[in-house]
KESE-571982 format. One record per residue: x, y, z of N, C-alpha, C, O in turn. Coordinates in steps of 0.1 Angstrom, whole numbers, plus 5000, padded with zeros to 4 digits. Example, Ala and Ser with C-alpha at 12.3 -4.5 7.8 and 13.67 -1.06 7.14 Angstrom:
% KESE-571982
513249435078512349555078513249675078514249675085512849785071513749895071512950005079513450115080
END
This chain:
% KESE-571982
212333520620213733520615213933610603214933680602212933600594213033680582213133830586213933900580212233870595212234010599213634050605214134160602214133960613215433990620216534000609217434090610216533920599217533920589217434060581218434120578216234090578216034220570216534340579217234430573216234340592216634450600218134450602218734560604218734340603220134330604220834400592221734470594220234370580220834430568220534580568221434660565219334630573219034770573220034840582220634950578220234790594221234850603222634850598223334950599223034740592224334730586224534830575225534900574223534840566223634930555223635070560224435160554222835110570222835240575224235280581224735390579224835180588226035210595227235220585228135300587227135150574228235140565228135240553229035270546226935290552226635380540226235310528226035370517226135170529225835090517224335110514223535110523224035120501222635130497222135020488221135040481222934920486222634810477222534680484223234660494221734590479221634450484222534360476223134410466222634240479223534150471223134160457222034180453224134140448224034160434222934070427222434110417222533960433221533880427220133950427219233900419219934050435218634120435218534210423219434290421217434210416217134300405216234410411215034370414216634530412215834630419215234720409215834770399213934750411213234850403212734970412212235060407212934950425212735060435213835070444214434960447214135180449215235190459214835130472215635060478213535150476213035100489211635050486210835110480211334930491210034870492209634850506210334770513208634910511208134890525206934800523205834840518207134670526206134570522205234520533205634490544203934520529202934450537202534520550201934460559202734650550202334730562200934770561200234770551200334820573199034880573199235030570199735100579198735070559199035200554197935300557196835290554198335410564197535520567198135640559199235680561197435680549198035770539198035920543198436000535197535950554197436090559196136160555195836270560195236090548193936140544192836090554193136050565191636100549190536060557190035920555189035870561190635850545190135720542190635610552191435640561190135490550190535380559191835330555192335340544192535270565193935210562193735090553192735020553194835060545194834940537196234870539197134930543196234740537197434670538198034660524197434630514199334690523200034700510201434740511202034740521201934800500203334840499203434980496202535050490204535040500204935180497206335170490207235110496206435220478207735210471208335350470207635450467209635360472210335480471211535470461212235370461211735580453212935590445213435730445212635820443214635740449215235880451214535940462214335880473214136070460213436140471211936140470211236220477211436050462209936050459209335910462209935810461208035920465207135800466206735770452206335850444206935640448206535600434205335510434204735500423204935450445203735360445203235350459204035340468201935350460201235320473200035230469199135270462199935110475198835030472199034880475200034850481198234790469198334650472199734600466200234650456200334510473201634460469201534410455200734330451202634450447202734400433204034330431204434310420204634300442205934220441207134290436208034220432207134420436208234490431209534460439209434480452210534420433211834410441212434540444212134640437213234550454213834670458215234650463215634550468216034760462217434760467217334740482218234680488216334790488216134780503214634740505213734810500214434630512213134580514212834570529213634510536211834630533211434630548210134550549209134590543210234450557209034370560208234450571208634450582207134510567206334590575205034530580204134590584204934390579203734320583203434350598204334340606202234390601201834420615202334560619202134590631202934630610203434770613202534880608201734850598202534990614201935110609202835180599203935210602202335210587203135280577202335410574201235410570203035530577202335660576203235760571204435740570202735880567203535990563204336030575203936020587205636070573206336130584205636240590204936320583205636250603204836350610205336490608206536510606204436590608204836730606204436800619203236810623205436850626205136920639205037060637205937130632203837120639203537260636204037360645203937480642204637320656205037420666206237370674206037290683207437420671208637360678209537480682209537590676210437440691211537530696212837450695213237400706213337430683214437330681215837380680216737310676216037510684217337570681218537500687219537500680218337450699219537380705219937260697221037200699219137210688219437090680219737130665220837110661218837200659219137230645220237330643220737350632220537410653221737500653222937460661223737540664222937330664224037280672225337290665225337280652226437300672227737300666228137170660228837160650227637060666228036930662227036860653225836890655227436790643226436720634225536620641224436600636225936560651225036470659223836540664222736500663224036660670222936740675222036780663220836780665222636810652221736860641220936750634220136780625221136630638220236520634218836540639217936490633218736620650217436650655216736520660215536500658217436440668216936320673215636320681214836230680215436430689214236430697213036410688212036350692213036470676211936460667211936340659210936270656213136300654213236180645212736060653212035980647213136050666212735930673211235910675210735810679210536020673209036020674208335990660207135960660209135990650208635980636208336100629207536110619208936210634208636350628209736370617210936350619209236410605210136440594210236590590211136630583209236670595209236810592208836890605207836850612209536990608209237080619209037220614209637260605208137290621207937430619208437510630208037480642209237610627209837690638209637840635208937870626210237930643209938070642208638110648208038210644208138020657206838040662206838130675207938170679205738160680205538250692206238390689206538460699206338430677206938560673208438560673209038660672209038440673210438430674211238420661212438430661210538410650211138390637211938510631211338610631213138480627213938590622213338640609212738560601213438770606212938820593213838780581213438780570215138730585216038690574215738550571216638460573214638520566214138380564215038300554215438190556215338360542216138290532217538260537218038150535218138360543219538340547219638230558220538150558218638240567218538140578218338000572218937900576217437990562217137860556218437810549218737690550219137890542220337850535221437800545222037700542221537870557222537820567222137690572223037600574220937670575220437540581220737430571221237320574220337450558220437340548221937310546222337200544222737420545224137400543224837320554225737240551224437350566225037270578224537130578225237040583223237110573222736970574221836950586222336960597220536930584219636900595218936770593218736730581218536700603217936570602216536570597216036480591215836680600214436690596214336810586215136900585213236810579212836930571212437040581211937010591212737160576212337280585211637380576212037410565210637440582209937550576209637660587209537620599209637780583209637890593208638000591208138020580208238060602207438180602208438300604209538290610207938420600208638540604207838580617206638580617208638630627207938650640207838790644208738880641206738830650206538960655207539010665207939120665207938920674208838950685210138990679210739090683210638920669211938950663211839080655212739160655210739100648210539230640210439350650211139450647209639340660209439450669210739480676211039600678211439380681212639410688213739470679214439560684213739440666214639500657214439640655215339720653213139680655212739820652212639900664213140020665212039850675211739930687212539880699212539960709213139770699213839720711212839650720211839600715213039660733212239590743211239690750210739650761211039800745210339910752208839890751208339840741208039950761206639940761206140080755205840170763205940080742205340200736204840160722205240050717204040240716203540220702204640260692205440350696204640210681205640250671205240380665204040410664206140460660205840580652205440530638205640420635204840620631204440580617205640530609205540430601206740590611207940540604208440410608208740320600208340380621208640250627207740140623208140030620206440180622205440080618205740050603205539930599206040140595206340120581207540020580207639940572208540040589209739960589209339810593209839720587208539800603208039670607207339600596207539480593206439670589205739610578206639570567206439460561207639650564208639610553209339490557209639400548209739470569210439350573209539220572210039120567208239230575207339120573207139090559207138980554206939200551206739180536207939110530207839020522209139150534210339090528210538950532210938870524210238920544210338780549209338690542209638580538208138740539207138660531207638640517207438530512208238740511208838720498209938620498210238560488210638600509211738510510211238360513212138270512210038340516209538210517208938170531208738050534208638270539208038240552206638190550205938220541206238100560204938040559203838150563202738140558204238240571203238340575203838420586205138430587203038480594203438580605203038520618201838490621203938500627203638440640203838550651204638640650203038530661203038620673203038540686202638430686203638600696203538550710203138670719203938720726201838710717201438830724201438820739201238920746201638700744201738690759203138740764203238780775204138740755205538770759205838910755205538960745206638970764207239100761208339080751209038980752208639170742207939300740206639300732206039400730206239180727205039170719203839210726202839260721203839180739202639210748202439360749201339400752203439440745203239580746202439640734202039750734202239560724201639600711200139600712199539510718199539710707198039710706197639620694198439590685196339580694195839500683196039560669196439480660195839690668196039750655197439740649197539720637198439740657199739720652199939580647200539560636199339480654199439340649198739330636199239260626197539390635196739380622197539440610197539380600198139550613198939610602200039520596200239520584200739450605201739360601201139230595201739180585200039180601199439060595198939090581198938990573198539210578198139240564199239210554198939170542200439240558201539210549201739060546202039020535201438980556201438830553200238790545200338710536199138850548197938820541198038840526197538760518198538960523198638990508199538900501199638910488200338830508201338740502201038590505201938500504199738560508199338430509199638360522199738230523200038430533200438370545199338340555198238380553199838280566198938240577199338320590200438360591198338350598198538410611198538300622197538240624199738280628199938180638200238250651201138330652199438220662199538300674199638210687198738130689200538240695200438220710199738340715200238450716198438320717197538430719197938510732198738470740197338630733197738730743197438670757198238700767196438590759196138550773195438410772194338400767196038310776195438170777194838150791194338040793194838250799194338240813193538360817192638400810194038420828193338540833194338650836194138730845195438650829196538740832196138890829196338980837195638910817195339050812193939060807193039100815193739030795192339050789191438930792190238940790192038810796191238690798191238600785191438650774190938480787191038380777190038410765190438410754188838430768187838450758188038580750187938580738188338680757188638810750189838790741189938850730190838720746192038690738191738610725192238650714190838510726190438440714189738530704190038520692188938620710188238710701189238810694189038840682190238850701191238940695191938870683192138930673192338740685193038670674192138650662192538670651190838620665189938610653189738750647189638750634189638850654189538990648190739020639190639070629191938980644193139000636193038930623193338990612192638800623192438730610191338790601191538800589190238830607189138890599189539020593189339040581190239110601190539250595191739240586191839330577192739150589193839140581193639060568194339070558192638970569192238890558193138770555193538740544193338690566194138570565193738470575193038500585194038340573193738230582194338250596195438310597193638210606194138220620194438080625193637990624195638060631195937930637196337960652197338030654195637900661195937910675197037800679196837690677198137850684199137760688198737700702198237780710199037580704198837510717197637560724197737610735196437540718195237590724194937520737195037400738194537600747194337550760193537650769193337760765193137600781192637680791193537670803193537570810194337770805195537760814195237820828195037940828195237750838195137800852193737790858192737770851193737800871192537760879191337860875190137820877191637980871190538070868189738040856188638080854190337960847189737940834189437790832189037750821189737700841189437560840187937550837187137610844187637470827186237450823185737540813184537530809186637630807186137730797186437680783186137750773186837550781187037500768185737500759185837540748184637470765183437480756183137620751182737640739183437720759183237860754184237900744183837960734185537870746186437910736186237830723186437890712185837710723185437630711184237690704184237700692183237740712182137810706182537930698181937960688183438010704183938130697184538090684184338160674185437990684186137950671185137890661185237920649184137810666183137760657182337870650182037860639181937970658181238080653182038160642181538200632183338180644184138240635184238160622184238210611184438030623184437940612183137950604183237950591182037950610180737960603180638090596179938100585181338190601181238330594182138340582182138440575182938230580183838230568185338250571186138250562185738270584187138280587187738140589187138060596188838120583189537990584190337990597191438050598189837920607190437920620190737770624189837680623191937750628192437610632193237630645193537740649193737520650194537520662195437390663195137290656196437400671197237280674197137260689196837360697197537140694197437110708198537010711198736920703199037010723199936910728199236830739198436880746199536700740198836610749199436600763199836490767199636710769200236720782199436820791198836910786199336790804198636880813199536990819199037060828200836990815201737090820202237170808202637110798202237300809202837380798204237400801204737360812205037450792206437490794206637640793206037700784207337690802207537840802208837870810209637780811208937990814210038030823209438100835208338150835210238110845209738180857209338320855208338370860210138400847209738540845208438550837207638630840208338460826207138470818205938430826204838480824206038330835204938270842204538360854203338370857205438430860205138500873205338650872204538720879206338700865206638850866205638930858205438890846205039030863204139120855204839180843206039210844204139200832204739250820205339390822206439410815204739470829205339610831206739600837207539690835206939500845208239490851209339440842210539450846209039400830210139360821210239460809210939430800209539570811209739680801211139720801211739760811211839710789213239740787214139620788215339630786213539500790214339380790214639320804214239380814215439220803215739140815216539220826216239210838217539300821218339380830217539480837217639510849216539540830215639640836214739570847214539630857214339450844213639370854214439360867213939380878215639310866216539290877216739420885216739420897216839530878217039660884215839700892215939760903214639660888213439690895213339610908212739650918213939490908214039410920214839480931214639450943215739570927216639630936215939760942216539820951214839800937214139910943213039870952212039810947213139890965212239830975210739850972209939760973210339980969208940000966208439930954207339880954209239930944208839860931208839710934207939640929209739660941209739520944208539470951208039360949208039550960206839510968205639500958204839400960205539590949204439580939204639450930203739380927205939430926206139310917205839190925205139100919206239180937205939050945204439030947204038910947203739130949202239120950201639060938200738970938202039110926201539060914202038920910201338840904203338890914203838760912203038660920202738550916202638700932201838610941200538570934200038460935199938670928198638650921198838560909198038470907199938580902200138500890200438350895200038260888201138340906201438200911200138130915199938010912199238210921197838150924197138110911196538000911197238190901196538150888197038010883196237940878198337990885198937870879198837750889199337640886198137770900197937650909198837640921198837540928199737740923200537740935201937690932202237650921202837710942204237680941204537530938205537500932203637440942203837300940203537260925203937150921202937350918202537320904203637370894203537340882204737430899205837470890207037390893207637390903207337300883208537220883209637290876209537330864210837300882211937370876212737280868213237180873212837300855213237200845214637230839215237140833215137350840216437380833217537290839217737280851218337240830219437140834220637220840220937330837221237150850222537190855222537300866223437370867221437300873221237400884220837330897220337220896221137400908220737330921219237300922218837220930218437380915217037360916216437260905215237240905217237210897216737130886216037010891216436940900214736990886213936870890213236890903212536800908213237010909212537040921211337140918211437210908210337130926209337230924209737360931210637370940209037470928209337600934209037580949209737640957208037510953207637490967208837420974209137460985209337320968210437250974211737340976212337330986212037420966213137510968212837610978213837650986211637660979211337760990211537701003212037761013211137571005211237501018212737481021213237501032213537441010214937421012215637541016216537541025215337651010215937781013215337861025215837961029214237801030213437861041213038011038213238101046212438021026211938151022210538131016210138021013209938241013208638241006208838200992209838230986207838130985208038090971208338200962209038190952207738320964208038430955209538480957210138510947209938480969211438510972212338410965213338440960211838280966212638170959212738200944213738180938211538240938211538260924212438380920213238370910212438490928213338600926214738560927215638610919215038480937216438440939216938360926218038380922216138270921216438200909216638300897217638280889215838390896215938490885217238570886217838600876217538610898218838680900220038600897220938650890220038470901221138390898221338370883222438370878220138340876220238320862220738450855221438440845220338560860220838690854222338700856223038740847222838670868224238680871225038590863226138610859224438470860225138370852225038400837225738330829224238500833224038530819223338420812223538390800222438350820221838220815220338230817219738130821219738340813218338360816217438250811216738180818217538220798216638130791216837980797215937910799218137950798218437810802218237790817217937680822218237890825218237880840216837890846216737850858215837930839214537960846213437880840212237920842213637780832212537700826211737630837212237580847210437620834209537550843208537470835208137500823208037360841206837290836205737330846205837310858204737390840203637450848202437360847201737360836202037290857200937200857199637280859199237320871198937310848197837410849196637380841195837470839196537260835195437220827194737100833195237020841193437080829192636970834192236880822192136930811192036750825191736650814190436690806190436670794189436740813188136770806188436870795187836850784189136970797189437070787190337010776190137030764191436940780192336880770191536790761191736800749190736700766190036600758189036670749188936630737188336770753187336830745187936900733187536900722189036980736189837040725190336940715190236960703190836830720191436730711190436670702190836630691189136660706188136600697187636690686186936650678188036820686187536910676188236880662189436860661187436880651187936840638188936940632189636910623189037060638189937160632191237170641192037270639191437080650192637070658193636970653193236860650194937010652195936910648196936900660196736970670197836800659198736770670200136840668200636840657200636890679201936950678202636940692202036900702203936960692204636940705204937060713204937060725205037180706205637290713206937260720207237310731207637160714208837100720209937210724210437280715210237210737211237310742212037240752211637140758213237290754214237230763213637210777213137310782213837100783213437070796212037020799211736990810211237020788209936960789209836830781210336830770209236730786209236600779208536600765208636510757207736710763207036710750208036730739207636690727209236770741210236780731210636640725210936630714210636540734211036410731209936310730210136200724208736340734207736230736206336270733205436190737206036380725204636420723203836310715202736270719204336270704203536190695203336050701202235990700204435980707204135850713203235870725202535770728203335980733202336000744200936010739200035950744200736080728199436100722198935960718197735930721199735880713199335740709199035650721198035590722200035650731199835560742198735600751197935520756198635730754197635780764196235810758195235770764196235880747194935930742194335840731193135850729195135760725194635660715194335530721193235480721195435470726195335330731194635320745193735240747195135400754194635380768193235440770192335380776193035570766191835640769190835650758189635680760191235630745190335630734189735770731188635780727190435880734189936010732189736030717188736090712190835990709190735990694191235850690191835780697190935820677191335690672192735710664193135820662193235600660194635600654194535670641195435750638193535650633193535720620193435870622194035950614192635910632192636060635193936110639194336220635194636040648195936080653196836100641197536200640196936000632197836010621197536120612198436200607196236140608195936250599196236390606196736470599195936400619196236530625197736550628198136660633198536450625199936460627200736470613201936480613199936470602200536460589199736550579199936660577198836480572198136550561197336670565197436770558196636670577195936790581196836910584196537020581198036880589199036990592199537040578199637160577199836950569200337000556199237090549199537190543197937050551196937130545196837270551196737370544196937280564196837410571197937500567197737620565199137450567200337530565200737530550201737600546199937470542200137470527201537430523202237490515201937310529203237250526203037150515202337050516203537180503203237110491203936970491205136960495203236870487203836740484204436670496205336590494203936700507204336630520203036610528202036680526203136520538202036500547201136390542200236350550201336330530200536220525201436120518202436150513200936000518201635890511200935880497199835810496201435950488200935950474202035950464203136010466201835880453202935880443203236020438202336100436204536050437205036180433205336270445206036370443204836240457205136320469206536280474207036180471207036370482208336350488208336230497207336200504209436150498209436030505209836050520210836010524208836110527208936130541207936020547206736040546208535910552207735800556208135740569209335730572207235700578207535640590206935500591205735480587207635410597207135270599207235250614208335260621206035230620205935230635205535090639204635030634206135040650205734910656204634950667205035020677203434910664202334950673202434900688201934960697203234790689203434740703204634800710204634790722205534860703206734920709206635070710207335130719205835140702205835280701205435340714204235330718206335410721206035460734206935580738208035580733206435660747207335770753208235710763207935610770209435770764210335730775210635860784211135840795210535970778210736100786209536120795208436090792209936180807208836230816209336360822210336410818208536410832208936540837210236540845210936650846210536430851211836420858212936400849214136450852212736310839213836280829213336320815212836230808213336450812212636500800213436480787212936510776214636420787215536420775215836280771216936240768214836190771215036050768214236020755213036040754214935980744214235960731213135850732213235750740212135870724211035770723211535640716212635640710210735540717211035410710209835370702208735420704210135280693209035220685209035250670208135200663209935340666210035370652210935270645212135270648210435180637211235080630212035140619213235100617211435240612212235300601211635440599210435460600212435530595212035670592212835720580214035720581212135760570212835810558212535960557211336000558213536040554213436180552213936210538215136190535213036250529213436270515214036140509215036150501213536030513213935900507215235850514215635740510215735910524217035870530216635810544215935870552217135690547216935630560217635710571218835720572216735770580217335850591217335780604218035810613216435680605216235610618215935470615215035440606216635370621216335230620216335160633217335160640215135110637214935040650215435130661216235090670214935250661215235350671216635420671216935500679217435370662218835420661219035510650218635480638219535630653219835730642220935670633221935620638220735690620221735640610222935740608223935710602222735870613223735970610223336060599223936160596222336020591221936100580221336230584220636240594221536340576220936470578220436510565220936600558219236450561218736470548217536570547216936580537217436640558216336740559216636860549217736880546215536920545215637040536214937160543213937140550215337280539214637400543213537420533213737440521212337420538211137440529210637580529210137630539210837640517210437780515209237780506209237710496208337870509207137880501207537950488208438020487206837910477207137980464206938130465206138180473207738200458207738350459206338400455205938370444205738480463204438530460204438630449205438690446203338640442203238740431203438880437203038910448204138970430204339100434205639120442206039240445206339020445207639030452208739060442208639020431209639140447210739170438211539050434211638960442212139040423212938930418214238930426214739030431214738810428216038800435216038680444217038660451
END
């Protein structure tokens, strides 16, 4: 009864905007989270006690001392942890939504995430400060931090073409990265699997990564090949390590995996490469999502890179040339084999005749070959001007043995790679808890929480977040261990998770008993201006 009364007040207060309790209460803290099992984001054992918040800061963590509060949450039997930090997200349809409800960023809030990192896979704008100011002024539900991306930089200077930059163009690219680092970017991200970044030689990437290195940044990469498309998985891992070594900065592998039938079982070898680099003194880490299907698009998954030289319209024009199309189709068939065949590609983009069907099912329905079905979808998406939204796929291409082994590595943290149409956007952290902690025991709860909070803050050098410590920002999640669960799946990927009793972002209640309060208390997190940057 007591818990129900407290939560009734919390929900009422959230709905009404009220932040005070009845006048008879003498408050010395704004919020007291009382009697929970506290995981502070570090490596120590959990303790039962209180977490006190005042304003946007944590003021106390430890055994209950009976502090009264304006808002008191009975957290007995609950998990109390730092708000999770998602190191790899694609949140634009939420954080840039026209309506304030969208900008609450509910897919992440409902999982207990308070900070997201975007601009990944090379997509981050060089205009870091201006973008951060726009997001904060509009109001977002979570904190946001950004990378400057190689794809955005290269496209701005060279466009979508397959060629090396001239010395003047390389200097322009370097200047864009340097300016973005001075504006507060976390580092330099790449997506070397994707055109036009895939057109770049390693030396071009190293030259730009040096600009991030000299300003204290990180190299974050969707590496060139997670499979056997071009250089192969192991050679790709070596390339990323070389970039970090020669540029002089830490290397972080995004969504580390062994993708496709040709490389299943290669996790031990890729781990050995990373371990050797770490022993040599290179700071190498990775993140991973707990799903056996990746998220991509039909063109990225199947179309050879040379066929997208010049952009999407150029690709469609090549489909109209019979001799060229024959070559494209042959290479698409090989790429489809790598990914496990047409039954392994689930078409996820909403609002299309193929939504929720596999490529194999659509080929059967249309009575065509799977490659012809893929080309038909690409043509329709092009005609609709809806390339990104129309061609999304969930690609079932990983095996449990590789996923589990990667997850057990001490230098791996958890992330969603959350993108539209894939359930990882809505359900990564509760799935990690339900499947890999509770059901299968691949990692324990303390490890899961550390790799979703403090360890991520350490890797990305995010100050005063990721831990429950006095003086740190009040990003705190209260989880019901019996209710915390995913609701999204591959067929219904846009269903919010359940089980978060309370979520505070900068001391403001953002979620109460799975319900968004309407608050958009997130902040744009910019790194301090590095030494040597111009004032301004």
